[in-house]
C-alpha positions in Angstrom: 0.0 0.0 0.0 2.8 2.4 0.8 4.6 1.4 -2.4 1.4 2.3 -4.4 1.1 5.6 -2.6 4.8 6.5 -3.3 4.4 5.6 -6.9 1.3 7.8 -7.2 3.2 10.7 -5.7 6.1 10.2 -8.1 3.7 10.2 -11.1 1.8 13.2 -9.8 5.1 15.0 -9.4 6.2 14.3 -12.9 2.8 15.4 -14.3 3.0 18.7 -12.3 6.5 19.3 -13.5 5.4 18.9 -17.1 2.4 21.1 -16.7 4.4 23.8 -15.0 6.3 24.3 -18.3 3.2 25.1 -20.1 3.1 28.9 -20.8 0.2 31.1 -21.4 -1.5 29.5 -24.5 -2.8 32.7 -25.9 0.7 34.3 -25.8 2.3 31.2 -27.3 -0.2 31.0 -30.1 0.1 34.7 -30.8 3.9 34.2 -31.1 3.4 31.3 -33.4 1.1 33.2 -35.6 3.5 36.2 -35.8 6.4 33.9 -36.6 4.4 32.2 -39.4 3.3 35.5 -40.8 6.9 36.7 -40.9 8.0 33.4 -42.6 5.1 33.8 -45.0 6.3 37.3 -46.0 9.9 36.1 -46.4 8.7 33.2 -48.6 6.6 35.6 -50.7 9.6 37.9 -51.1 11.7 34.9 -52.1 9.2 33.8 -54.7 9.1 37.3 -56.2 12.9 37.4 -56.4 13.2 33.9 -57.9 10.5 34.7 -60.4 12.3 37.9 -61.5 15.6 35.9 -61.8 13.9 33.3 -64.0 12.4 36.1 -66.1 15.8 37.6 -66.7 17.3 34.2 -67.7 14.4 33.6 -70.1 15.2 36.9 -71.8 18.8 35.8 -72.0 17.7 32.4 -73.5 15.7 34.3 -76.1 18.7 36.4 -77.1 20.8 33.2 -77.4 18.2 31.6 -79.6 18.2 34.7 -81.9 22.0 34.5 -81.9 21.9 30.9 -82.9 19.6 31.7 -85.8 21.8 34.5 -86.9 24.9 32.3 -87.0 22.9 29.7 -88.9 22.0 32.3 -91.5 25.6 33.4 -91.8 26.9 29.9 -92.2 24.5 29.4 -95.1 25.5 32.7 -96.7 29.2 31.7 -96.4 28.5 28.4 -98.1 26.6 30.2 -100.9 29.5 32.5 -101.4 32.0 29.6 -101.4 33.6 30.7 -98.2 33.8 27.4 -96.3 36.2 29.0 -93.9 33.7 31.6 -92.8 31.0 28.9 -92.8 33.1 26.8 -90.4 33.5 29.9 -88.1 29.8 30.6 -88.1 28.9 26.9 -87.4 31.5 26.9 -84.5 29.9 30.0 -83.0 26.5 28.5 -83.5 27.6 25.4 -81.5 29.0 27.5 -78.7 25.7 29.5 -78.4 23.7 26.2 -78.4 25.8 24.9 -75.5 25.3 28.1 -73.7 21.5 27.9 -74.5 21.5 24.4 -72.9 23.1 25.6 -69.7 20.7 28.6 -69.5 17.6 26.4 -70.1 18.8 24.1 -67.2 19.0 27.1 -65.0 15.5 28.1 -66.0 14.2 24.6 -65.2 15.9 24.7 -61.8 14.4 28.1 -61.1 11.0 26.9 -62.1 11.3 23.9 -59.8 12.3 26.2 -57.0 9.4 28.5 -57.6 7.0 25.6 -57.7 8.4 24.3 -54.4 8.2 27.8 -52.8 4.6 28.2 -53.9 3.8 24.8 -52.4 5.4 25.8 -49.1 3.6 29.1 -49.1 0.3 27.2 -49.7 1.0 24.8 -46.8 2.1 27.7 -44.5 -1.0 29.7 -45.3 -3.2 26.6 -44.6 -1.4 25.9 -41.3 -1.7 29.6 -40.3 -5.4 29.5 -40.8 -5.6 26.2 -38.9 -3.8 27.7 -35.9 -6.1 30.7 -35.9 -9.2 28.4 -36.1 -7.9 26.2 -33.3 -6.7 29.0 -31.0 -9.8 28.9 -28.7 -9.6 25.1 -28.6 -5.9 25.2 -27.5 -6.7 27.7 -24.7 -9.6 25.6 -23.5 -7.5 22.4 -23.4 -4.7 24.2 -21.6 -7.2 25.5 -18.9 -8.5 21.9 -18.5 -4.9 20.7 -18.0 -4.3 23.3 -15.4 -7.5 22.2 -13.6 -6.3 18.6 -13.6 -3.0 19.8 -12.2 -4.7 21.5 -9.3 -6.8 18.4 -8.6 -3.6 16.3 -8.7 -1.9 18.7 -6.3 -4.8 18.5 -3.8 -4.9 14.7 -4.0 -1.2 14.6 -3.4 -1.4 16.8 -0.4 -4.3 15.1 1.4 -6.7 12.2 1.3 -10.3 11.6 2.4 -9.5 10.5 5.9 -7.5 13.7 6.8 -10.3 15.9 5.3 -12.9 14.2 7.6 -10.6 14.6 10.6 -10.1 18.2 9.9 -13.9 18.7 9.5 -14.6 17.0 12.8 -12.0 19.1 14.6 -13.5 22.2 13.1 -17.0 21.1 14.2 -15.8 20.5 17.7 -14.1 23.9 17.8 -17.3 25.6 16.7 -19.3 23.8 19.4 -16.9 24.9 22.1 -17.1 28.5 20.8 -20.9 28.3 20.9 -20.9 26.9 24.5 -18.4 29.6 25.6 -20.7 32.3 24.1 -23.7 30.9 26.0 -21.9 30.9 29.3 -20.5 34.4 28.8 -24.0 35.6 27.9 -25.6 34.0 31.1 -22.8 35.4 33.4 -23.2 38.8 31.8 -27.0 38.9 32.3 -26.6 37.6 35.9 -24.4 40.4 36.9 -26.7 43.3 35.8 -28.1 45.6 38.5 -31.7 45.0 37.5 -31.2 41.2 38.0 -29.6 41.8 41.4 -32.4 44.1 42.7 -35.1 41.8 41.3 -33.6 38.8 43.2 -33.4 40.9 46.4 -37.0 42.0 46.1 -38.1 38.5 45.5 -36.3 37.3 48.6 -37.8 40.1 50.7 -41.4 39.1 49.6 -40.7 35.5 50.5 -39.5 36.5 54.0 -42.6 38.7 54.6 -44.9 35.9 53.6 -43.2 33.5 55.8 -43.6 35.8 58.8 -47.3 36.2 58.1 -47.8 32.5 58.0 -46.0 32.0 61.3 -48.1 34.7 63.0 -51.3 33.1 61.8 -50.4 29.7 63.0 -48.8 30.4 66.4 -51.5 30.8 69.2 -51.6 33.9 71.5 -50.0 33.4 75.0 -52.5 32.7 78.0 -53.1 35.5 80.7 -51.3 35.2 84.1 -53.2 34.2 87.3 -54.3 37.1 89.7 -54.2 39.6 87.0 -57.0 42.2 87.0 -59.8 41.1 84.9 -61.1 43.8 82.8 -64.8 44.5 83.2 -66.9 42.9 80.6 -69.7 44.9 79.1 -72.4 42.7 80.6 -71.1 43.4 84.2 -71.6 47.1 83.9 -74.9 48.2 85.4 -77.1 50.6 83.8 
């Protein structure tokens, strides 16, 4: 059981360490979008530059083709005039220009391949940029959910159900003691007020008076002493 608990703590620690490295998703996505936009501008600029270079080389290839035709015409003219020596020179120059034309056309093909690749990269980059923008809210939501899981894992790592119940019971007992202390304090405070003291004194006095009255009513009067003068009664008095 202890081994399982230790393994759980290790896994939780690793998960928390990985999640701690997650930065603010909104800032990260904003940086990614800015970076892709910069790369997109750079790629567009490169495509424009490569296209311009290919255009210049195509012009050069056109001039070379015209030069080849011109040397072909000169070679025929030299043959017509019986100037085989000049014809040979014209054909030699024509061959040199044809070799040059072959090299230039290879350069054009390479540039066209580069342009096609750059345009494909630009299309993919534009698509990815739009995808990131569309999924921005989803990324933020998923990151928030990961942070919530991290918090739950932290709470589970710090405590378990038993300790929570014990802490709750201790808090309940503390509250009960506070309530009892409050009641005792309230009773003692009300018992010490002047009104309460005088009321108690008055009640005690009334009880004492009532007790004296009852004693007087119950106790008989003392008998008269012998030889004492008898007071004349009304019937003994002569008219």
